[in-house]
N, C-alpha and C positions, 0 to 999 in steps of 0.2 A: 241664709249661714247654721251655724251648728259651732254651740262652744263644750268639750269636752270635760266633765263635771271634773274625772280623776285621769288620772293614766289607767290606757286601758288598750291590750291587743286590739289587734284590725286583723278579723276575717275576710277570706275571700267568698265566706257565703254569712248564709243568717239564722246562725246557728253559732253552738259551742262545737263542735266535732269539726265543722270546718278549719281546714289547713293555715297558721296563719304566716300574716303576711309581712305588718309592721306592727308598730305600737303606737300609741297619741299619744301628750304629752297631757295632763290638766293646764283649764284655761290653753289647745292651743285651736285655733275658727277652723275651720273648714266648711265644704259645699256642701248643703245636704242635695244626696242626688236623688235616692228616694227611698222604699217603704217597705216589707215585706209587706204579705197581706194584713194580718191583723196587726203591726203597730207597735210591735214590739223588738226590730229590727230594725235602723239606720244605716244605707248606701251614702256615705259619706265620701268625698274625694276633695283633692286641692285647691284652693277657691279661684286658679284658670281652668276649673276642670278637668283634671287626670288625675289615673291615680286610685282609682275607686276598691274603697276596701268594707267593711260590714261592721259593725261596735250593735251593743245591747242601746235601745232606744235610753231605759231607764240611762246611761253612764252619759248623756249628751243633752241641754239645756237648748231647745232652739231661738236665734236670735232673732232669725227672720221669719216672718211665717208661722205654716200651720200642721204638725200632724198631716194633717187629711187631704192635703193639698199636694201631697209629696203622689207622684206613681207610683203605684206597687212597682217592684222590684224586678228581677231574679238574675241568680252570683253570676258572672265569665268570673271561670275556672281557670286555674294553670294549665296548660298540659304538660304534659308528660310521656315522652315518648321512649324511653329505657327499661316499656312492658308492652306484652304483649292485651290487643281487648280481650277481656274473663269471654267470652263470644254467650252472652244469653240465649238462652228459650224460655218458653211463657207460655203456662198449661192453664187452664180454665176449670175451677171447681162452682157452679153458683158465682156467687159475689166476690167469690176468692179466686185471686191469683197464684200460683205459683210461679215466680221468678227460679232459675236454676240458670248457674254460670260454672266455668270451669277456672277449679283457683289461680290463682297466679299466681307463682312463683317466683322472688326477688330476696334478695338481704329484708334479715332482719330489723338493720338498724334504719330499711329504706322502709319496711313493708309501716302503711297507715289503716291499715282495715278495705273496708270497698264502704262506696257511698252510691242511691239509691235515688236519684231527681224522679221523681213518677208525678204525671198528671191521671185524676186518677176522677171518678167524678162519685161521688158520697154527700149520701141527702140529696139530689136532686139538682148540686150545680157541679162544677169541675174544675176540681183547687190542685194547686202545686204543694207535694211533699217532701220535703229532704229526708233521708233515710238514713242511718250512719250504720254498718255492721258492723263492731268493731269486733270480728274477730282472734282469736288468739294465736298468736305465729305458729305455735303447733299447731293447729288445727286446722290451717289455713293449705289446703292438701284435697284433692280428688273435688267433685262434682258440693258447690254448695246450694243454699236455696234460701229463702225468705218467702211469709206469702201477705202479699197488701188487696187489701178490699177493695171493689170496682162494683159497683151499683150501677146498674139499669139508672134510663134517665136525662143522657146529657147524648147532644148531637156527636161532640166533638170522639176522638179516639183515641181512646187511651193509650199509655204508652212510659215506656221512664225509659233515661239515661243509666247506664249499670257503666262504673267504674271501678278500678281500681285504683286507690289511696296511696302512693308513695311522698317521701317528704319534699319531693322537688315536684310534683302539681299533681293532676289525674289524665288517666286513659279511660278512655272509654271510648260504648257501644248500645246505639238504639236497639230498642226492641219498642213495638206493638204485639199487642194484643189481643183474642176473639173478647168480639163485642157480646156479653150477656143476652 
């Protein structure tokens, strides 16, 4: 169990750029369900095991157990069907993969940019990296892209989910790219 240290927002994933889910009050007791790989974020849920969300580990005091014993967890994102998927493509140049996708048109009051949840090989380890692309609304046109480092040395196939983000959730598509 964890005790929330101070009023904090509980998000859909382990970074400040994930969409807001709810708020937790100071002193509120929650169940610790998991942590991110480096232990800086905790996935918490109601005591009876439902409604998970993420808070910074610095905002919680572990009442029972220890941080290292919690399993590494990954976000479960709310799905929005209001928009089409971004139709990603990927091109490798050495250790750099450029992911390109079509801008997703939506109302400005809904628009929250793009989210990439990538599984890549770096320093011989297969790691998960969340990437926020807060592209200004006026520049959300045509083809968009970002470059991700993906090195050789891992057996797993690298790839990513590319999501358009809007106020109600995420809509995305999985893409794998050529090996190095």
